VEXDREN-2710 file (C-alpha; in Angstrom, 1 decimal):
% VEXDREN-2710
k/r/px/py/pz
1/MET/28.9/-35.8/-14.8
2/ARG/26.0/-37.5/-13.2
3/THR/27.8/-37.1/-9.8
4/ILE/28.5/-33.5/-10.1
5/ARG/24.7/-33.2/-10.8
6/ARG/23.9/-35.0/-7.7
7/LEU/26.3/-33.1/-5.5
8/LEU/25.1/-29.5/-6.3
9/TYR/21.4/-30.6/-6.8
10/ARG/21.0/-32.1/-3.7
11/ASP/23.1/-29.1/-1.6
12/ILE/21.0/-26.3/-3.2
13/ALA/17.9/-28.2/-2.8
14/ALA/18.8/-28.8/0.8
15/SER/19.7/-24.9/1.4
16/VAL/16.4/-23.7/-0.5
17/LEU/14.2/-26.0/1.6
18/PHE/15.9/-24.8/4.9
19/VAL/15.6/-20.8/3.8
20/ALA/12.0/-21.4/2.7
21/VAL/10.9/-23.1/5.9
22/ALA/12.9/-20.2/8.0
23/PHE/11.0/-17.7/6.0
24/LEU/7.4/-19.4/6.4
25/SER/7.8/-20.1/9.8
26/LEU/8.5/-16.2/10.5
27/PHE/5.7/-15.2/8.4
28/TYR/3.2/-17.8/10.0
29/PHE/4.2/-16.5/13.2
30/ILE/3.6/-13.0/12.2
31/ASP/0.1/-13.8/11.0
32/PHE/-0.7/-15.7/13.9
33/ILE/-0.1/-12.7/16.0
34/ASP/-2.2/-10.6/14.1
35/LEU/-5.1/-13.0/14.4
36/VAL/-4.7/-13.5/18.1
37/ASP/-5.6/-9.8/18.3
38/GLU/-9.1/-10.8/16.5
39/ILE/-10.0/-13.6/18.7
40/ASP/-13.6/-13.5/19.9
41/ARG/-15.3/-16.3/21.6
42/ALA/-18.9/-14.8/21.1
43/GLN/-18.4/-15.0/17.2
44/GLY/-16.5/-18.4/17.3
45/ARG/-13.0/-16.9/17.0
46/THR/-11.1/-19.0/19.2
47/ILE/-7.4/-19.7/19.2
48/GLY/-8.1/-22.4/16.8
49/TYR/-9.3/-19.9/14.3
50/ALA/-6.2/-17.8/14.5
51/VAL/-4.0/-21.4/13.9
52/LEU/-6.3/-22.2/11.0
53/SER/-6.5/-18.9/9.5
54/ALA/-2.7/-18.4/9.9
55/LEU/-2.1/-22.0/8.2
56/TYR/-4.2/-21.2/4.9
57/GLU/-2.0/-18.2/4.4
58/VAL/1.3/-20.5/4.4
59/PRO/1.0/-21.4/0.6
60/GLY/0.5/-17.8/-0.7
61/HIS/3.7/-16.7/1.3
62/ALA/5.4/-19.8/-0.3
63/TYR/4.7/-18.7/-3.9
64/GLU/5.5/-15.1/-3.1
65/LEU/8.9/-16.1/-1.0
66/MET/9.9/-19.0/-3.7
67/PRO/12.1/-16.9/-6.1
68/ILE/13.9/-15.5/-3.1
69/ALA/14.3/-18.5/-0.9
70/VAL/16.0/-20.0/-4.3
71/LEU/18.6/-17.1/-4.4
72/ILE/19.6/-17.1/-1.0
73/GLY/19.8/-20.8/-0.9
74/THR/21.7/-21.1/-4.1
75/ILE/24.0/-18.3/-3.1
76/TYR/24.6/-19.9/0.4
77/SER/25.5/-23.4/-1.3
78/LEU/27.6/-22.0/-3.9
79/ALA/29.4/-19.8/-1.6
80/ARG/30.0/-22.5/0.9
81/LEU/31.0/-24.8/-1.9
82/ALA/33.5/-22.0/-3.2
83/GLN/34.9/-21.2/0.2
84/ASN/35.8/-25.0/1.4
85/SER/37.7/-24.9/-2.4
86/GLU/34.9/-27.5/-3.6
87/PHE/33.8/-25.6/-6.5
88/THR/37.3/-25.0/-7.6
89/ILE/37.9/-28.7/-7.4
90/LEU/34.5/-29.1/-9.7
91/ARG/36.1/-26.6/-12.3
92/THR/39.3/-28.2/-12.4
93/GLY/37.5/-31.7/-13.1
94/GLY/35.7/-30.3/-16.0
95/LEU/32.6/-28.3/-14.8
96/GLY/33.1/-25.2/-17.2
97/PRO/31.1/-22.0/-17.0
98/ARG/28.8/-23.1/-19.6
99/ARG/28.2/-26.5/-18.2
100/ALA/27.7/-24.9/-15.0
101/LEU/24.9/-22.6/-16.0
102/LEU/23.0/-25.3/-18.1
103/LEU/23.2/-27.3/-15.1
104/LEU/21.8/-24.7/-12.8
105/ALA/19.2/-23.7/-15.2
106/ALA/17.8/-27.0/-15.4
107/LEU/17.4/-26.8/-11.6
108/GLY/15.9/-23.3/-11.9
109/VAL/13.2/-24.8/-14.5
110/ALA/12.4/-27.5/-11.7
111/PHE/12.2/-24.8/-8.8
112/GLY/9.9/-22.8/-11.7
113/VAL/7.5/-26.0/-11.9
114/VAL/7.3/-26.2/-8.0
115/THR/6.5/-22.5/-8.0
116/PHE/3.5/-23.0/-10.6
117/VAL/1.9/-25.6/-8.9
118/ILE/2.3/-24.2/-5.4
119/GLY/0.9/-20.4/-7.0
120/ASP/-1.8/-22.3/-9.1
121/ILE/-3.1/-24.8/-7.3
122/ALA/-2.1/-24.8/-3.4
123/ALA/-2.4/-21.2/-3.0
124/PRO/-5.8/-20.2/-4.7
125/ALA/-7.5/-23.0/-3.0
126/SER/-6.0/-22.0/0.4
127/GLU/-6.9/-18.6/0.0
128/ARG/-10.4/-19.6/-0.9
129/GLN/-10.7/-21.6/2.8
130/ALA/-9.3/-18.5/4.3
131/VAL/-12.0/-16.4/2.9
132/LEU/-14.6/-18.7/3.7
133/LEU/-13.5/-19.2/6.9
134/LYS/-13.3/-15.6/7.7
135/ALA/-16.8/-15.0/6.4
136/SER/-18.3/-17.8/8.2
137/LYS/-17.0/-16.4/11.6
138/SER/-17.9/-12.7/10.4
139/GLY/-21.3/-13.4/9.4
140/GLY/-20.5/-12.9/5.9
141/MET/-17.9/-10.7/3.9
142/ARG/-18.5/-7.1/3.2
143/LEU/-17.0/-5.4/0.3
144/SER/-16.0/-1.5/-0.1
145/ARG/-18.7/0.9/0.2
146/ALA/-19.3/0.8/-3.5
147/GLY/-19.5/-3.0/-3.7
148/ALA/-18.7/-4.7/-6.7
149/TRP/-19.8/-3.8/-10.3
150/LEU/-20.1/-6.4/-13.1
151/LYS/-21.2/-5.6/-16.6
152/GLU/-23.0/-7.7/-19.4
153/LYS/-24.3/-6.8/-22.5
154/ARG/-27.5/-8.7/-23.7
155/PRO/-29.5/-8.3/-27.6
156/ALA/-33.0/-7.3/-27.4
157/ALA/-35.7/-6.1/-29.6
158/ASP/-34.8/-2.3/-29.9
159/GLY/-31.0/-2.6/-30.0
160/GLU/-28.3/-4.1/-27.5
161/HIS/-28.9/-3.5/-23.7
162/SER/-26.4/-3.0/-21.3
163/VAL/-26.9/-4.4/-17.4
164/SER/-24.9/-3.2/-14.9
165/VAL/-24.8/-5.2/-11.6
166/ASN/-23.8/-4.3/-8.1
167/VAL/-23.5/-6.6/-5.3
168/GLY/-22.8/-5.6/-1.6
169/GLY/-21.1/-8.4/-0.4
170/MET/-21.0/-12.4/0.5
171/THR/-23.1/-14.2/3.4
172/ALA/-21.5/-17.0/5.2
173/ASP/-23.1/-19.7/3.2
174/GLY/-21.6/-18.3/-0.2
175/SER/-24.9/-16.3/-1.3
176/LEU/-24.6/-12.9/-2.6
177/SER/-26.2/-10.1/-0.7
178/ASP/-27.3/-6.4/-1.2
179/ILE/-27.7/-7.2/-5.0
180/ARG/-29.1/-4.3/-7.2
181/ILE/-29.3/-4.8/-11.2
182/PHE/-29.8/-1.9/-13.7
183/GLU/-30.9/-2.4/-17.4
184/PHE/-30.2/0.3/-20.1
185/ASP/-31.6/0.5/-23.7
186/ALA/-29.6/1.3/-26.6
187/GLN/-30.3/4.9/-25.9
188/GLY/-29.2/4.7/-22.7
189/HIS/-32.4/5.1/-21.0
190/LEU/-33.4/2.9/-17.6
191/VAL/-35.8/0.4/-18.4
192/MET/-35.3/-2.1/-15.4
193/ARG/-34.3/-1.8/-11.9
194/LEU/-34.2/-5.3/-10.0
195/SER/-33.0/-5.4/-6.1
196/ALA/-32.8/-8.2/-4.0
197/PRO/-31.1/-8.7/-0.5
198/VAL/-30.0/-12.5/-1.2
199/GLY/-28.8/-14.3/-4.2
200/ARG/-27.4/-17.5/-5.8
201/VAL/-25.5/-18.1/-8.4
202/ARG/-26.4/-21.1/-10.1
203/ALA/-24.3/-23.5/-12.4
204/THR/-27.0/-23.1/-15.3
205/GLY/-26.1/-19.5/-16.0
206/VAL/-29.2/-18.0/-13.9
207/TRP/-29.2/-16.1/-10.7
208/ALA/-31.8/-17.3/-8.2
209/LEU/-33.0/-14.1/-6.2
210/GLU/-35.1/-14.1/-3.1
211/GLN/-37.6/-11.2/-1.8
212/ALA/-36.9/-9.6/-5.3
213/LEU/-38.2/-6.2/-6.3
214/ARG/-38.6/-5.6/-9.9
215/VAL/-39.5/-2.2/-11.6
216/ASN/-40.1/-1.5/-15.2
217/PHE/-39.8/1.9/-16.8
218/SER/-41.9/2.3/-20.2
219/SER/-40.9/4.4/-22.5
220/GLY/-44.6/6.1/-22.8
221/PRO/-45.4/9.8/-22.0
222/ALA/-45.3/10.9/-18.6
223/SER/-48.8/10.9/-18.1
224/ALA/-49.1/7.2/-18.6
225/GLU/-50.2/5.0/-15.7
226/ASP/-47.8/2.1/-16.7
227/GLN/-45.0/4.0/-17.0
228/VAL/-43.4/2.8/-13.8
229/GLN/-44.5/-0.8/-13.0
230/GLU/-43.3/-2.7/-9.5
231/SER/-43.7/-6.3/-8.7
232/THR/-42.6/-8.3/-5.9
233/HIS/-41.3/-12.0/-6.0
234/ALA/-40.8/-14.4/-3.4
235/ARG/-38.0/-16.2/-5.6
236/LEU/-36.9/-14.8/-9.2
237/ASP/-34.6/-16.4/-11.7
238/TRP/-32.8/-14.0/-13.8
239/PRO/-30.8/-15.1/-16.7
240/THR/-27.3/-14.0/-17.1
241/SER/-24.0/-14.6/-18.8
242/LEU/-22.3/-13.6/-15.6
243/ASN/-21.5/-17.1/-14.1
244/ALA/-20.0/-18.0/-11.0
245/ARG/-16.5/-17.9/-12.3
246/VAL/-17.0/-14.1/-13.3
247/VAL/-18.6/-13.4/-10.1
248/ALA/-16.1/-15.0/-8.0
249/ALA/-13.3/-12.7/-9.9
250/ALA/-15.1/-9.8/-9.0
251/LEU/-15.9/-10.4/-5.3
252/LEU/-13.1/-12.7/-4.2
253/PRO/-9.3/-11.3/-3.9
254/ALA/-7.1/-11.9/-7.1
255/GLU/-5.1/-14.4/-4.8
256/THR/-8.0/-17.0/-4.9
257/MET/-7.5/-16.9/-8.8
258/THR/-5.8/-19.3/-10.9
259/THR/-3.9/-18.1/-14.0
260/MET/-6.9/-19.4/-16.2
261/ASP/-9.3/-17.6/-14.4
262/LEU/-7.3/-14.2/-14.5
263/TRP/-7.2/-14.9/-18.2
264/ARG/-11.0/-15.5/-18.6
265/TYR/-11.6/-12.7/-16.3
266/SER/-9.6/-10.4/-18.4
267/ARG/-11.6/-11.8/-21.4
268/HIS/-14.7/-11.1/-20.2
269/LEU/-14.0/-7.4/-19.2
270/ASP/-12.7/-7.0/-22.9
271/SER/-15.6/-8.5/-24.4
272/GLN/-17.9/-6.0/-22.3
273/GLU/-15.7/-3.0/-23.2
274/GLN/-14.6/-2.7/-19.4
275/ALA/-10.8/-1.6/-18.2
276/ALA/-9.0/-4.6/-18.1
277/GLN/-5.6/-3.4/-17.6
278/ARG/-5.2/-4.8/-13.9
279/PRO/-6.4/-8.5/-14.4
280/GLN/-4.4/-8.5/-17.7
281/ILE/-0.8/-7.5/-15.6
282/LEU/-1.7/-9.6/-13.1
283/PHE/-2.1/-12.6/-15.3
284/TRP/1.1/-12.0/-17.0
285/LYS/2.8/-11.7/-13.5
286/ARG/1.2/-15.2/-12.6
287/ALA/2.5/-16.6/-15.9
288/PHE/5.9/-15.1/-15.6
289/TYR/6.6/-15.5/-11.8
290/PRO/7.9/-19.1/-12.1
291/LEU/10.3/-18.1/-14.5
292/ALA/11.8/-16.0/-11.9
293/CYS/13.3/-19.2/-10.3
294/ILE/15.4/-19.6/-13.1
295/VAL/16.6/-15.7/-13.3
296/MET/17.3/-16.3/-9.5
297/VAL/19.5/-19.2/-10.3
298/ALA/21.4/-17.4/-12.8
299/LEU/21.9/-14.5/-10.6
300/ALA/23.5/-16.7/-7.7
301/LEU/25.9/-18.4/-9.9
302/PRO/28.5/-15.5/-10.0
303/PHE/28.7/-15.6/-6.4
304/ALA/30.5/-19.2/-7.1
305/TYR/33.3/-17.4/-8.8
306/LEU/34.1/-15.1/-6.2
307/HIS/37.3/-15.6/-4.4
308/ALA/36.7/-16.4/-0.3
309/ARG/38.7/-13.5/0.2
310/ALA/35.9/-11.2/-1.5
311/GLY/33.5/-11.5/1.3
312/GLY/32.5/-14.5/3.8
313/ILE/29.3/-16.3/3.1
314/SER/27.2/-14.2/5.7
315/LEU/28.3/-11.2/3.4
316/LYS/26.9/-12.9/0.3
317/VAL/23.8/-14.2/1.7
318/PHE/23.1/-10.6/2.6
319/GLY/23.8/-9.3/-0.8
320/GLY/21.5/-12.1/-1.9
321/ILE/18.8/-10.9/0.6
322/MET/19.3/-7.3/-0.9
323/LEU/19.0/-8.6/-4.8
324/GLY/15.8/-10.7/-3.7
325/ILE/14.3/-7.8/-2.0
326/SER/14.9/-5.4/-4.9
327/PHE/13.5/-7.9/-7.5
328/VAL/10.3/-8.2/-5.6
329/LEU/9.9/-4.5/-5.3
330/LEU/10.9/-3.8/-8.8
331/ASN/8.2/-6.5/-10.0
332/ASN/5.5/-4.7/-7.9
333/VAL/6.5/-1.3/-8.8
334/ALA/6.2/-2.2/-12.3
335/GLY/2.7/-3.5/-12.0
336/HIS/1.5/-0.2/-10.7
337/ILE/3.4/1.6/-13.1
338/GLY/2.0/-0.3/-15.9
339/VAL/-1.7/0.0/-14.6
340/LEU/-1.1/3.9/-14.2
341/GLY/0.9/4.6/-17.7
342/ASP/-1.6/1.9/-19.7
343/LEU/1.4/0.1/-20.7
344/THR/1.7/-3.3/-22.7
345/PRO/0.9/-5.9/-19.9
346/TRP/3.1/-8.8/-21.2
347/LEU/5.8/-6.5/-21.7
348/VAL/5.6/-4.7/-18.0
349/SER/5.4/-8.1/-16.4
350/ALA/8.3/-9.5/-18.2
351/VAL/10.8/-6.3/-17.6
352/PRO/12.0/-7.4/-14.1
353/SER/12.9/-10.8/-15.1
354/LEU/14.7/-9.8/-18.3
355/LEU/16.6/-7.0/-16.3
356/TYR/17.9/-9.1/-13.7
357/LEU/18.7/-11.9/-16.1
358/LEU/20.6/-9.7/-18.4
359/LEU/22.4/-8.4/-15.0
360/SER/23.3/-12.1/-13.7
361/LEU/24.4/-13.0/-17.4
362/GLY/26.8/-9.8/-17.5
363/ALA/28.1/-10.4/-14.0
364/PHE/28.9/-13.8/-14.6
365/ALA/30.6/-13.3/-18.0
366/TRP/32.8/-10.5/-16.4
367/LEU/33.8/-12.8/-13.4
368/VAL/34.8/-15.7/-15.9
369/ARG/36.5/-13.7/-18.2
370/TYR/38.4/-11.2/-15.9
371/ARG/38.6/-13.1/-12.6
END
């Protein structure tokens, strides 16, 4: 049994590695060609910038393509073994359907662990470096026209106050830019407005604002002279519960966040009574995505039980590519449907993998029983 395991694992792993390298090379070339158009020596965007930026995108592509590479590589390996009658010899030597399924499931778990490590460690780190590199060459990072909005609630003497924070972008050194802060009392009246062109988030839970303009609004009559009080500060420390993780989650793309970062951000949104459907779906998709490797291995196993005359290796590999593309498409569409329909996040994220797992097991059972 050890010999069979070594034969299957070595052949499948080599095929998956070959497919993954081929896909990553193709995607690297496409990214590099796109970045060549952005070369601007006046801003320091040289050919080296394009090479490095495209390289930072590789771990993210590896994470996204891993299940497809596992599916295509496993189909190619098993189809080749079946075409050469090697898999038939293994079956006559005692490799029954149940044992073959367990062997490949263990290999799928190993591929899932690799996918999790890439997606939770390598990809977020490389994506952050890509964002910082682009910001350093562009003089900063501008968000959408509305900027990024954050919210927190804080206790006060007259009841709970609501604070809304708007950040326009991020400078090249990681500082926040175009900061606007609005504080409302329990009745919804504006009591304070704070603005600053630049600010930094400290580890102590304090924002250090520079050239800040603070406007306090009192609840007195309109004729009172102190109804509006303005003050300027060269440097102002603003205490808040919005730490660096929350700010990074709101400003940076979701690809730069780990699974735990997505969980913390969704919990923060829940505690502030904000819409958390999208980060929750992203969290569950990130949590279930490594399990897709097990599904892909199970989906590839029926191809080993197809007779050689049922189609050559190229036809089976093409079928594997179509299955992989359909899985990725369904996985992405399910996320959007979950957001639009306000569906249960974990169920929306698990449905694609469950459907393809049932498909693979049904096809496997039918082939073993009737073919």
